[in-house]
Steps between C-alpha positions, in 0.01 A plus 500: 500500500782741574635481144174630357513807723852583385396477136201727558721756670719540192212485256233706672602671823832652395367660178203638695736651758701665222184636335356634826834653598520675162146634532564627854820672385311649206226642722753640747699656217188665356395633842846633589622629163175539299634275226560129453859385496665264256616252766156439658349464154771251403453299821123489450542397137752231597263355760204499261710343224630236738143409603390484136790273405429266792132480405583425136748229605240342729238508225741344251593229751132426574416475130798272443395273788139486375613397152704211644191336653 
């Protein structure tokens, strides 16, 4: 059971942390400086891209496993 939790951390939790951190930094940057910064935008984009890639990999794996049976 413990191995499944470790896999979920790298596939779901970590990208969500990166995305949320980027969004928080973006909001703080807008509040403090009245403009979004490049770094918070890049961090948010990286987190969202990471989540998208993980979802596409999971979908591809599920389709591949369904075709085997």
